[in-house]
N, C-alpha and C positions, 0 to 999 in steps of 0.2 A: 504494500501499499504506500502510496506516495502522501506525505504530510508536510506542512510547512515547517521549514527549518526552526522556527521559534517554538514550535510544538513537540519536537521530535523528542526530548528527553522525557516529557510527560506521557506521550504516547507509548513508547517502548515499555513503560511500566504498568500499563493498563491490563495486560492480559498475559498469563503465564504460558500461552503458546506462541508469544512473540519470539522470531528468530530473525536476526539480522542478517540480510542475504549479501549486502554489499554497502560498505561504508567508505566510500572512496576518500573522504577527507579525514577519515578517523576522529569524527567529532562525536560519536556516540559512546556513552559509558559502557563498561562490561555488564551484560546481564546475564542471569541464570540460564542455564541449560532449558530449553522449551520443554514444558511438561503439559499434559491434560489434567493434572490433578485437581484443579479448581472445578472441573467438570465431571468428576466422579459421581456416581449416583450416591445420594446421601440417604442415610436411613430416615424414614418418616417419623414424624410425631403422629401421637394418637389423633390429633385435630387433623393434620394433613391427610391422614389415611381416611378419616370419616369425611372429609371434605372431597375427597376423590370418589369416593362410594357413593355420596348424595348426588354430585354432580351426574356421573354416569347413570344412576337409576332414574333422576329427574329427566334427564335429556331423553332416554328412551321413549318416554311418553311423548315426546315431540315427534320422534321418528315415526312412531306407530299412527299418530295423528295425520302426518303428511301421507303415509302410505294409504291410509284408509280414505282419505280426500283426493288420493290420486295426484299428489302434489310432489313428483318425482324428485325435482332440485331441492325443494325444501327437505324432504327426508334425507337425501343423500349428504346434504350440506350439514344436518345435524349429526347425521352418523359419522361422517368424516371430520368436521370441524369441532366438534364438542365431545362424543362418546370416545372416538378413536383415541385422543390424548389421553383420556384417563385410562384406557386399556393399557396405553403404552408406559404410563406412569406405573401402573401395577407391575407390569412386565418388567421395567428397569427396576423396581425394587427387590423384585424376585432375582433378577441378575446380581443385584447388588448383595443380596444374602449368599447366593452362590460363589460370589468372588469376594467376600469379605469387604464389600463396598471400596473395591480397590480399581474399577474401571469405569469408563465412561461408556454410554451407548451411543455417543455421537450425535451430531447434529441430526435433526428429523429422525433420529433413531437408527442411522444408517449401519450400525455394528451390532444391532440387536440379535439379528440372525445368527452370528457368532457366538453368542453366549447361550440360546435357547436350545433345547433338545429337539431334534428333527421332527417329533410329531408335534411338539408345541408350536414350531415354526409354521408347520402345515396348518394348523388351527389359525394361526394368524392369518395367513394367506387366504383361508377359508372366509374371513370376515371382509373381504374385498368383493362386491357383488357386481353382476353385469347389470345395466339399467332396464331392469324388469321388476315389477312390484313383487313377484313371486321371489326372485333372486334376493332382493333387498330384505324382505322379512327373513329369507333363509341366513343371510349374512348377519342380520341383527340377531338372531337367536344364536347363531355361532359365536358372535362378539359376547353376548350375554353369558354363555355357558363358559367361555374362556375366561371373562373378567371375574365370573364367580368362583372359579377353581383358583385364579391367582390370587384374589382378595382373602378367600380363606386360607390360602398359604401364608400370606403375609400376616393375617390375623392370628394364626397359629403361632409364628415364629416370634412375634411381639407381644404376645399374650394380649391382643386387641379383641375387641367383640366385632366379629362380622355382622352387620346388620341385616340378619336373616329376615326379619319382619318386612324391610324394605323390598328385599329382593321377592319374597313370597307374594307380596301384595302388588308390587309392579308387575311381576311375570304373570300373575292371574289376570291382572288389566290388560296387559299386551296381548295375552291369548284371546281374551274376549274381544278386544277391538279387531284382531286379525280375522274374527269369525263373524263380525257384524255385517250384515247385508248392506249393499250399497244404498239401499233406499231407507235405512233405519233413520228415524227421526228422534229417537231417545235411547239412552243408554241404562239399562238396568242390571242390577247386581245379581 
């Protein structure tokens, strides 16, 4: 990256991944060897864990609403922009436990596949649908199953309470929405 000369010393200290490629004037100070340690997965607090679960389960209801209304772009946006990051966060925490919180999964989780078991990685890939309503429903339920399993793993490792009630109530709601006829005018329990 090119930066103004007056900002160079400040800039090189901003990120531990900084590596000086060329200092033709020898004007920069020595810096530590580049490391991604600042980006390693960090162990979650109970509140971070619950916030992740809450966001995931809450947003799945928006996906179902979009699917029932046949609003594909709305449903896909919520699946990918809001739910997927929560799934990735849980998976990153799982990787953290399996590596003693000593790795980064990379920008956009590009290294996640390197740390997951092959079958888990296949499950991640199954959360990417083709743009058909049936495929998005299938991907949503695949995402839910993977999130549930991973969140339970994290809860067990940290002695947190997995919000089983949220899971059960939202899952029942999603199944009910999926089965609603297109001409439904009310929603009954």
